[in-house]
N, C-alpha and C positions, 0 to 999 in steps of 0.2 A: 791086138787089145793089150791094154798096159795093164799089168799086175799091181792090184790095190794092195796093198799092206796094212793089214789090222792090227792094232796093238795087242799084245799077248797078257798083260796084265794090267790092272786097274790103275796103278802109278803112270803108266805111259800113257793111257788113255785120258787120265787127269792133267796129265801136261800137254799132250795135242788139243784138249778143249781151252785151254789157257791163252793156246796161241794160235787158237781159230778165231776168223771175225767176228767182231761185236759193235753193237750200235754205238757202245760206250766203250773206245778202247782203253787198256791199259796204259799206264806212264810208259815214256819212252826210257829203253835204257841205253848206255853208251859203252862202245867198245874201245878201250884204247890200247894201241900196239905199237913197238918200234919196228925202223927199218932195218937195211943192213946195219948202217952206222948212223950213230948217235952223238950227241956231246955230253958233256956234263949239264950243261944249262937245261937241254932239252928234256935230260933224263926227270932233271928237278920239276920242271912243268908239267910234265906228263904225272910226274906223282902227286904233285898239288891239285891239277883237276881230279885225279882220283879220290883224294881227301873230301874236294868240295862234291862229289858226287857219291858219296859213299853210300851204298845200298842200292843204289840205281846205275851201276858202273862194273864191269869186267874187264880187268884190266891181264894183259899178257904180257910176259917178261922176258921172253924168248926173242930173237932177232928172226923178222922174215925176209926174203930174198926176194921172193916172186911178186910183192906186191907194190904196183906202181899205178895207182889211181888214174892218172891222167893220159894212160896210153892204151892203146889195143890191146887187149889179152892179160895186162896186168890187173885187172879187176875181179877173176877168178877168186882167187883165193879171199879175197876180202868177200866177196858175195858168202862164200861158203863160212867163214867164222861168222859173218852176220846169221846166217839161218842157223847155224850150231848153237849159237849164245842168244839167239831170239833178241838182238840188238838193233836198232833202229838208225842210230847216231853212233859213228867212229870218230877217233881223233888218233890220225897216222902219225909218226915223228921220225924225220928223218934227218940227215946233216951230209953236204958234201960240199965243196969249194963254190959250186957254183949259187948252191942255194943254202947257207948254212942256217941252222937253227931253224928247220923248215917243218911246218906244222899243216898237214891235211884234213880239214872237218869237213865232214859229208853227212848225208842223209839216203836212207834206204827206202826204198817202196816194194812189197812185196819181196825181201830180199834181192833186188836189184837195186843199182847205183841209180838215187836220185840226182841229185845235184852233188856239186863240190867248190870247196873254199879252199885256196892255197895262202898262206899268210907266214909271213917271216917274224921272229920274235927277237925284241930287243929290249935294251933297260929292265931287264926284269929281276923284280925283288921278292923273294920267298916270305913265307908266314913267318919264318924265324928273325928275319931282318926287322921287323916291328915290334914295338915295346909299347903296351897298352895294359891296361887292368883286364885280367885272365877273365873277371865276370863278365866282360862284354865280348866274350868269344861267342860266336854263332853254334847252336847246336846243330848237329848232325841230323840232317833230314827236314830241317826248317824250311818252310815257303818263303824265298827271296823275294826283294822287289827287283825291278830291271829300269833303270835309266838312262837313255839315251841323249846324248846332249849334244847339238850342233846341226846346222842345217843340210850336210851332206848324205845324213841318212837319208834324208827326202829326195835330194836332188841326183846324188851321183848312183847310177847303177849298181855297180861293184858294191858299195858300201848298203844300198838298199839288200841286196842280196846277202850280204854278208849281215845283216842286224837280222834275217827270218833265221840264221841259222844259228847264231847266240842266241836269239830266244827259245828256240827248241833246245839247245843245249843246256842251257841254264836255269830254266825256268821251272824245273821237275815236274809234278804232279799236276793236271790242269783239276782246279777246284770252282764251285761255284758260290759258295760262301767262306768266310776268311777270318776269325777272330784276329782283331788288329793288336792283341795283347802279344801275341806268338810272332809276331814280324820283329826279327831281330837284326837283320841285315840286308845290304842292298849291293847291287852290282852298277856301278857306274861306269858307263861308254861313253867316250868323250871323243868326236872326229875333231881330229886336229889338220886334217889335210883333208883332198881328195883319195888317199890311200893309206892312211894311219889311222888307226883307232888307239885310245889309251884305255885300257880297262883297270879296274880297280874295284878291290872287295873291301867293302866297311861295314862295320858294325854298328847298331842305334845304341844311342843313350837319351835315355829319359828325363828331361828336367822340369821343373816345377813352371809355370807359365801365368799364373792367377786365374787360368779358367780351367774347366774340365778337360780340356785337350792337352797334352804335355806338349812342351817344347821338345825337338828331336834335334842331336847333333848326329854328325857322323864321324866314324873314328875308325881312321883307316886300319884294318886287321890283316891285310895280305892276303893272296900275293897281289903285284901288281905289274903291267906288263906294256910296252906297245907292242901292237900287231898291225904289221905292214902287209898290205893286199898285194900278193903276187899275181895268181891265177884264178880265174872262177869259170865254172862251167854252169851252164843253167839246165834245167830238164828238156829235154822232147816234147814235143807237144803232146804225142800221143799217152806217153807216161804220164805228164802232167794232167790229162784228162780223167786218166783212169784214178790217178791218185785224188783227185780234187771230188769224184763223186762221191755225193754223201747218201747214205741209207735213209731210206723213209720210217718213220716211227712204226712202231708195231700198232696196229688200228687198237682202238680199246675195245674191250669185250662189251657188246650190247646188251643193257640189262631191260630184262621184261618189264612190260609197265611203270618205265621210269622215262622222263623227258624233262625238256628244260624250256623255258619260257623266259623272255627278256625282261618281263615286269614281275612276275612272283617267283620267279627262279627255278628250283628242281620241284617237280610235280610229278605225284605218284599215282597211280591207279589201284583202287582194291576193289577185288571182286567178292561179294558175298553171296553165298547159295541161296537158293528159294525154300524159304521156312514153311514147313507144312504142319501149320500147328493142330490140324486134327489128329495127326501121328504122335503129337508130342506127350507122354507121361506125364501128367499133371499133379502134383503133391498137394494133397488138401489139410492145410495147417491153419484154417478158418478158427476164431476164436467160438464163433457162436456153432459150430458143430461139434466141437470138443464140450462144451457146456451141454449139450444134449445127451451126448454120450455119458456122461458125468451122472444125471440126473437118472437116465436109464437103470446103470447100474445101481445107485441108490435105491430106486424102487426094487428092482427084484432083490436086492438084499434085504428091504423090510420085510417082504412076502416070505421070504424062506425062513426068516426069523419066527415070524408070528405062527406059523404054520407047525413049527417042532415045539413052541408051548401048547398048543392045542393037544398034541398028541401026548 
């Protein structure tokens, strides 16, 4: 029998409830970590990604030697960090002669590696290299728009998979309604070739258009880089089937005596108990009865006055 550990205090209990499965899941957090060896360009890339995901990201500063995502047994430490930080997306940076400026972007399901995409970073430009009006700088935590340009995202299998991973990495919280005034940035992903994607981050400038809808212009605010797809690994069938399973919505509590009609809409029934008229206390407020009582009082008063005079 496995020993089930119960939380010792309310703080641990609340944290476990946050991580428990829900019908509507929380936004995905991103884990950013370094490999055994990294370059200066790669350190800047990881720093920029952490800045763009600020509030929904955890960044480790130490080097990790035991993490090798594409090798058997090299995923144990990565899955442990994912469970420890409650992150379902990770970005792992490493640098070697064979694969310079290498980024591995992956997703996890139930803190197990779900899928992986390995890309190389080229032509990187940080935010500091762009000059623009600082009023156009996107706010931290704002909801971005993502545009995918190019037929490669529909025809090439590697870019199809890379598109799914980028969407999960960049989109932030999943919302149903959105205020258009709050849209202040957009990620533009352009498929240059069958294995190369140009990623740029732009701010939105609103200008007059003569109508109620303003004209929008893109101002590049950085960072920008070329991402060359090197390797990718799709999820296995059993894990994919478990991850795609959706929970049924909680059944609505049935309300008594209320039904729906296609024509009349919502219909309700009202039950009235039997009225026992014979047992009801009737209040006599008729004017005729009151007049008779007044006349009787007057007659009694007159007789009493006369008798006193006779004595």
